[in-house]
Steps between C-alpha positions, in 0.01 A plus 500: 500500500177406681156651443517720810824659378359546150190672638708738713721592206205554270331720757797738484449551124307783342244350262316633198211373288215613280187501720243565228404239238746467211397639162441840346295738713470865592683460832734241651622483860848374588553424868835519682550386861800460730749684715677658199183599315542876527868507399439267205200693365680832556768386252250491212238756611533869422276708720513539877757319713290213636718461809384844616129443440231387742315171461157471339583770246494517118780643287507589131821470298678305231681168480836535321766256387877523553531745208233724660253408228138532609324161500166621631319755711378330816326550834661332801310392808732500804425286806752501782563207734322379703190667354480300176359171379830318557602713803809592294572812296281468191480704181228443242586640158198587285619517140340471158396145414741443212675163516826669398473766774421240767791280398741793480410636846536156660836451326624834636394405854668161470820671385496708821489192723138387523401148401182358349245399762391140526133403476318634806815644653350837591222328696751255648702791633184655645441173685861460614507860623186450709257698285259205489484135591519215250125449466455870422780485243333207324173693498668768286544245221135401539395866486689552174341187352145575626250537219173516692360703788495200734861403422605863546324530836650172622852605401455845655376352828804274518746766389374736771573235761157361597601139439842550660345642819280191531801271455710696750218490755474122467876460521516704822242270655710201401810665648323555833411130512856405413636729773293327768615159382862614491463607863384152586810358332720738701342372822468138393667368813245678722212346298326839467215539248473861380257422217179346632429211262125558481552865411785407265274258311237773461753754374648251252150414377413870454824566313450200276148618418636841401761337275238279335273800436783690332614198296143428389475852359768407243245340268321837479819704488639289219195545279488874571864522396484270196132510403198285595482190277138457383433194283183490290379140459189332367370274229567573131292788360411636844637836387837502676687678219217751464520570872876547487462750215223682689705523820808627315293719265690375197490205260766294673359152435345350187123455540320224306185288523716193427565310826866461590625815325722594797781243516747681725485740792473870406604748768483874555471747786260765622503728804173510695475759778876508543559122497660327202318188379654246260218344299551164329265370229527123471396208283149368571471221755376183332605150406650503151692273264656796319871484592556876484182583693591237761832678558307826536275345766808375688647849492170638627521279805860606558392867498218418742758371749655847537175702486399718792155547348320253272217634286276211397314641202197311373242546227173591676308383190620140498696399810297364790763317706702813584459453877650153486782620273578789734501281811735255327739787428471617861604156618784466251642852548422594863765776513335701221192715545224386266267746329208354307405717199189441291550627143261588214218608735405768247349224286263395780184679612599416858766298678525391863856420603437240770800470731591293802632684811861411417487648148515859381374599156371770267326521162645677195496527124861512382392574142276794594728621785217458752598449864872561448516782757349263755756234401790745538373608842456139613854410392638796691306407814625141486855633534436798728317291761822305563675804644464418868814684612668831425828308485519294182803294400586515129866396497583128472815544711299655783241222473764228524660668804162521673441132431840409645430709811165325539667159470747600772208587730339165428825342618471708818147368557614141447794547738273639772248219448780248553638695799837535331771725638506879493806499275311332212205735538727805506685375191177474297387847609839640396447338160161672467665832594763441230243440225301811591820704506586373153186669363602851605874441465586509870680174428623439147797407284662644191383218273139587582559871444667437165204286392235749611653815355613334176131487403470880515547717193828686447478851646269408787 
């Protein structure tokens, strides 16, 4: 039996799953969806006959077993096809959150012909029934996992179709180009050119620029989704652990006057103005013969490789070469944004943070919590200023498809530069159309769907 046949057979089933988190709680919600939903639930529900009730209504009653024993008093939410999440008949059973009650109700529904839903199967059915496209379906998983305002807003924007509309608009432009080229192929013997090559080059260039802009937004979308990695570096005793504790407002790292106390990276998270930041305190940067400390320094450099923001913290009392140190870091880690932070300024009567035009910096006292609000605001602005588009890519699959579409357009440009035939140009444009369609699910396969929806939680 092939995957297409399996999918068709599974779509005919009526599925059931617990949609609220497992564990004891006041209320639990059990979701049922499929063409036999109403008849199956009617077999165990004592109240109104659901087949005679309108959609978007609530009904109080009891769930009873085969011996007519009451299992629980429940409230049913009835949603009739196609006006439901899955576009099928759906019943949501709100029962008491006892593990026994939940298990018993699901067992009764299974005995009447339902089957347990697979991970993400409710959302998969919503996609297959045309309720949403694939990008919107994936955004639902991101919305559930969002733990900051920025991640929530990004997932909501994608779930409501903003990203999909942009992709569909681009794809339609590609299709119009392909149609003109296909006409040329149809009239190849007459040597007719429907797509003016100068105009075609301009359109391809504009489309490629749009793809690059969207793909470039992935670096921002990824950190919004997973947290902005901020690595605190500096020489031993600069106050890195003190700063980490001050930022997190807890004693996360051990603070000592002994140089080299921090031997390994210490990480924790904090949300600043709706964006989640992942702060990493690291071993001090210096040459050392201590084997353990040397490993710590190596790990520090490894963390610096993945940082989006590098805080170079220096002791304003003793360190004078901070500009040179910061510029060296800028050269070594050009992809990270560098923030120069002068620490311990409370111990000075005055301090002038001299900066070159390519450096940004502030003064603080980590110990006395001076300047931390300014630091938080600066960190936020370093991320927020990257948002150059209202369409931000946060899904690695979407990013890879955009990159493949861009590569196909580059092949188009090369073919036109070499005056190659219309057939080769049309083939590369069709490939770009395919990769854009894969994002929204206009072209897909069952293996991809199984992979995507298997990452969802059961009951969603």
